[in-house]
Residue, then its C-alpha position, 0 to 999 in steps of 0.5 A: x819285726x826288728x828295728x835296731x841300731x847296730x855297729x858294723x863295718x862299712x860295706x862296699x856298694x856299686x855306685x853306678x846305680x841311680x837308685x839308692x836308699x839314702x839317709x834323710x835329715x832335716x836341719x830344723x829337727x833336733x837329732x842329737x846334734x847329728x843334723x848339723x853335719x847332715x847325718x842320721x846316725x852316729x858313724x859306724x851305726x846302721x838300722x836293720x828292719x824286716x818287712x812289715x807284717x799286718x795281722x787282721x782277724x788272724x790273717x797275716x799280710x806282709x806289706x810288699x807291694x806284690x799282693x793283688x789281694x791287698x786293700x790298696x789294690x782292691x780299692x782301685x776302680x776295675x780298670x786300674x785294678x786289672x792293670x795293677x794285678x797284671x803288673x804284680x803277677x808279671x813281677x812275681x812270675x819273674x822273681x819266682x823264675x829267678x829265685x825258685x826256678x818256678x815258671x808261671x803263667x800270669x793268666x793262669x786262674x790258679x796262679x797264686x796256688x802255684x806260687x812257691x816263695x812270694x805267697x802273701x802268707x809265706x812267713x819263712x820267705x818274708x821274714x828273711x827280707x830286711x833292709x840295712x841302712x846307715x849314713x852311707x847310701x845303699x845302692x840298689x840294682x833292681x834290674x840285676x838283683x831280684x832281692x833289690x827288686x823286692x826291696x824296691x816294691x816293699x819301700x814303695x808300698x811302705x813296707x819299711x817304716x824307716x825308709x820313705x818312698x821318696x824325698x818328697x814323701x819324706x818331707x811331708x811325713x809328720x815324723x821324719x824318717x831316717x832314710x828315703x828312696x832316691x830315684x835320682x831324677x825324682x829327687x833332683x827335681x824335688x830339690x831343684x823345685x825349692x831352689x827355683x822358688x828361693x831364687x825367684x823370691x830373691x829376684x823379687x826382693x832385689x827388684x823391690x830394693x832397686x825400684x820400690x823400697x816403700x813396698x819392701x817396707x810393707x812386705x817386711x812388716x807382714x812377713x817378719x814376725x818382729x814387724x815392729x822393728x821396722x821404722x821409716x828410718x830403718x836403713x833399706x840395707x837392713x830390711x833387705x838383709x832381713x828379708x834375704x835371711x827370711x827367704x833362705x830360712x835363717x829366721x824363726x821359720x826354717x822351711x825354705x820352701x814355705x818362706x820363699x812361697x810366703x815372700x812371693x805371695x805377699x810381694x805380689x799384693x797391691x800397695x793398698x792391701x799391703x799397707x792395710x795389712x801392715x797397719x792391722x798387724x802393728x795396730x794389734x801390737x800397739x792395742x789400737x785394735x784388739x780381740x775381745x772376749x767374744x773372739x771379734x776384733x774391735x777398734x778400741x777407741x770407738x768400740x766398733x767391731x771390725x771382723x773375726x779375722x785379719x782378712x775380715x778387718x782388711x776388707x772392712x777398712x777398704x770400704x770407703x764408708x769406714x774411712x774415718x776408722x782407717x784414718x784413725x788407725x793409720x794416724x796412730x800406727x804411723x806415729x810409731x813408724x815415724x819415731 
């Protein structure tokens, strides 16, 4: 199986299709500087890859999405497997008719014995199926071109390692792929999801700035990794600007979905919880509380064990019986906030 970068001339594509293979890039992941320009490859370069082939106990299996004997089909429950097998046979029969003038009956018990081209072990056929991708989108017309239909099934089955089966799937992969399958409606929906989250977080930020700057102060303390920069004297405009950058992924955490979700999650907490969590965070920085060798968090002055995690500590400090320790932590931490 080849997976090479080659230099070629650009070739024309039918841009009316709503299905395409597009370059995928993540600005947070270094790619020789190309990510800054929304590129996966240098101009004029492309990737070429043959369909993946797995060999177990000497038996080859091409990852095509059109093999009813594949493990992903066998592992389905009986009803789902029957529906999947019927779908596979219908597609294989149609492709056999178009590519080999071979008419098949999907109900025939000898169906696969009569298949000429798309047999799972037909090296001569599957070795010729490949995908070629570059910075320009590769438009597919599965309803018109039988080879495009084949590629569509292969991509959705994971048969090309360089092409993720969707934009959403590409975002979740531990190693970002070079390309992804873009079905316009699905991709737009995924991208819009992030925009909606971001806009909702920005709206909440504006509400806090307009009506509750005290709460905004505590939210900033919790979400910003550099929480100690915020004092009671810090201008509200500075806090607002920093939180705007945080939500838009312009700080340490560049994942806009995660930052928007995190801001909303914290902004919806009640004031008591917010203040205690802010006290814990800055109290740890200023050594008012600290983790000892046993892995537990202690109030340093009294030596009282507060819990294993910040959440444990928060629950401990909310208990009226522990008010004296809370007051001590609050007094010492707020001195740093009032400087």
